[in-house]
Backbone bond lengths (Angstrom), bond angles and torsions (degrees), N, CA, C in turn:
res aa  C-N    CA-C-N  psi(-1)  N-CA   C-N-CA  omega(-1)  CA-C   N-CA-C  phi
1 M - - - 1.456 - - 1.525 109.08 -
2 R 1.329 116.01 129.04 1.460 121.24 -179.23 1.513 110.98 -94.82
3 F 1.325 114.65 145.33 1.466 120.86 176.34 1.521 107.90 -89.66
4 I 1.308 117.67 124.23 1.462 122.28 -179.96 1.526 108.44 -94.28
5 M 1.330 115.34 121.14 1.460 120.30 -179.85 1.528 110.53 -76.32
6 P 1.318 117.30 137.81 1.460 119.23 177.06 1.525 110.97 -73.68
7 R 1.319 116.03 155.59 1.465 119.96 176.54 1.523 107.48 -79.36
8 E 1.330 115.09 78.83 1.452 121.19 -176.21 1.525 108.91 -144.91
9 C 1.321 116.19 140.89 1.465 121.15 178.27 1.524 109.47 -69.85
10 G 1.332 116.55 135.30 1.454 121.55 -178.93 1.511 113.93 -74.37
11 I 1.325 117.76 -13.02 1.466 120.91 -177.94 1.531 111.35 -104.89
12 C 1.320 116.72 -58.50 1.472 119.31 -174.29 1.528 113.47 -94.96
13 G 1.340 117.89 -15.47 1.460 120.56 178.38 1.515 114.60 83.46
14 K 1.322 117.07 13.00 1.460 120.44 178.14 1.527 108.92 -63.36
15 K 1.342 118.00 132.89 1.460 120.45 -177.32 1.524 111.35 -141.34
16 T 1.317 115.53 179.97 1.456 122.16 -177.61 1.526 110.58 -64.56
17 I 1.340 115.93 134.52 1.461 120.69 176.23 1.523 108.97 -129.44
18 T 1.315 116.07 157.90 1.460 120.91 179.18 1.516 109.26 -106.35
19 G 1.312 114.53 153.79 1.454 119.93 179.53 1.513 109.03 -161.61
20 G 1.297 116.34 -160.09 1.443 119.39 -179.82 1.505 111.85 -169.35
21 R 1.307 114.06 175.60 1.457 120.28 175.63 1.519 108.04 -149.20
22 E 1.319 116.28 165.72 1.456 121.01 178.44 1.511 109.54 -101.87
23 R 1.307 115.32 134.52 1.455 120.48 176.80 1.522 107.61 -111.82
24 R 1.310 116.38 124.37 1.464 120.55 -178.35 1.522 109.18 -90.40
25 T 1.309 115.41 123.33 1.464 120.88 -179.42 1.520 109.59 -125.75
26 G 1.285 116.32 175.26 1.455 120.62 177.18 1.520 112.07 84.61
27 T 1.311 115.43 -175.11 1.444 121.45 -178.80 1.525 110.13 -66.74
28 R 1.294 117.26 126.01 1.471 124.79 179.67 1.524 113.43 55.76
29 G 1.330 117.62 19.14 1.464 121.46 174.30 1.509 115.22 70.89
30 F 1.324 118.33 32.84 1.461 119.89 -179.26 1.525 112.49 -78.83
31 L 1.318 117.70 -32.29 1.460 120.71 -179.09 1.526 109.46 -83.68
32 K 1.317 115.46 138.38 1.460 119.59 179.45 1.525 109.31 -116.27
33 K 1.317 115.09 137.70 1.457 121.54 175.98 1.514 107.28 -123.06
34 R 1.305 117.14 130.43 1.449 120.31 177.23 1.519 109.13 -87.72
35 I 1.330 115.87 131.10 1.457 121.53 -179.11 1.521 108.26 -116.00
36 K 1.332 116.09 123.10 1.461 120.72 178.22 1.518 109.25 -85.50
37 R 1.328 116.01 145.84 1.448 119.72 176.77 1.520 110.03 -152.47
38 I 1.339 115.64 169.93 1.460 122.28 -178.22 1.523 108.64 -119.00
39 F 1.331 115.84 132.96 1.456 121.74 175.47 1.521 107.75 -102.38
40 K 1.331 117.30 116.31 1.455 121.56 -178.71 1.528 109.74 -104.51
41 P 1.339 117.41 142.02 1.459 119.66 177.65 1.524 110.90 -71.80
42 N 1.318 116.77 151.22 1.462 122.07 179.31 1.529 108.03 -85.51
43 L 1.334 116.45 91.17 1.460 121.78 -174.51 1.516 111.80 -98.30
44 R 1.333 115.25 145.85 1.460 122.96 176.47 1.520 107.79 -128.59
45 R 1.325 116.38 143.59 1.459 120.80 176.75 1.520 108.40 -89.57
46 V 1.332 116.65 117.53 1.461 121.38 -172.05 1.529 109.35 -132.66
47 T 1.333 115.76 145.66 1.452 121.23 172.17 1.524 107.97 -91.91
48 V 1.331 115.98 122.16 1.461 121.92 -174.38 1.528 109.28 -118.60
49 D 1.322 116.55 142.32 1.454 121.46 175.66 1.527 108.57 -73.17
50 A 1.338 117.10 123.49 1.467 121.85 -175.59 1.522 112.78 -79.20
51 G 1.314 117.99 -7.42 1.460 120.27 176.76 1.515 113.59 110.89
52 D 1.321 117.84 -40.72 1.464 120.91 -178.93 1.533 111.67 -97.41
53 G 1.321 116.20 27.39 1.457 121.02 178.47 1.510 113.80 90.40
54 K 1.319 117.58 -13.03 1.460 121.24 179.05 1.520 109.51 -88.17
55 K 1.331 114.90 148.93 1.460 119.70 177.88 1.517 109.35 -106.81
56 K 1.326 115.64 143.11 1.455 121.84 -176.96 1.523 109.22 -128.95
57 R 1.315 116.72 137.50 1.458 121.03 179.12 1.525 109.04 -93.31
58 M 1.327 116.40 126.84 1.463 121.34 -175.92 1.517 111.08 -136.64
59 R 1.317 114.54 160.68 1.460 120.83 169.22 1.517 106.51 -98.40
60 I 1.332 115.74 121.43 1.459 121.18 -176.06 1.524 109.34 -127.67
61 C 1.332 117.14 139.15 1.459 120.35 176.19 1.528 108.76 -71.99
62 T 1.302 116.25 156.72 1.461 120.86 -175.16 1.521 112.49 -64.48
63 R 1.307 118.18 -27.75 1.472 121.44 177.39 1.527 109.87 -65.03
64 C 1.336 117.13 -45.82 1.468 121.18 179.41 1.526 110.72 -69.26
65 L 1.326 116.68 -36.03 1.461 120.80 178.51 1.525 110.40 -62.24
66 R 1.311 115.49 -41.25 1.464 121.28 177.99 1.525 111.05 -62.81
67 T 1.341 116.00 -42.46 1.457 120.97 178.89 1.530 111.20 -64.76
68 L 1.341 116.87 -41.69 1.462 120.74 178.67 1.523 111.33 -62.13
69 K 1.331 116.11 -43.64 1.467 119.93 179.10 1.524 110.68 -62.43
70 K 1.335 116.56 -37.64 1.461 121.38 179.01 1.533 110.52 -64.79
71 K 1.341 116.59 -43.10 1.467 120.44 179.67 1.522 111.44 -65.32
72 I 1.334 117.28 -39.05 1.462 121.63 178.15 1.529 110.23 -64.52
73 R 1.323 116.13 -42.51 1.476 120.83 179.17 1.531 111.00 -63.09
74 E 1.349 116.72 -43.11 1.469 120.94 179.17 1.525 111.13 -64.40
75 K 1.339 116.11 -38.07 1.464 121.43 179.29 1.523 110.77 -65.38
76 A 1.333 116.80 -38.74 1.468 121.66 -178.97 1.533 111.65 -69.67
77 E 1.329 117.31 -30.74 1.467 121.27 -179.05 1.529 111.72 -72.99
78 K 1.309 118.02 -26.93 1.472 121.23 -177.54 1.500 112.46 -74.40
């Protein structure tokens, strides 16, 4: 049996949310139709250093990935 990972960021917890928008149809756009949709986070599979020398594979959103790269760059400059 395989474990299915949720579509969720391993750092900030950002996950799939539902929402919608209105679509105007008909003559001059008087009729409104509600359209349901899903907003998915932009996740990347990345190997991250866990701190004690071990590496861990995680799904991370691009915002957190950007922050991690920034912290690594700042650490290297010091």
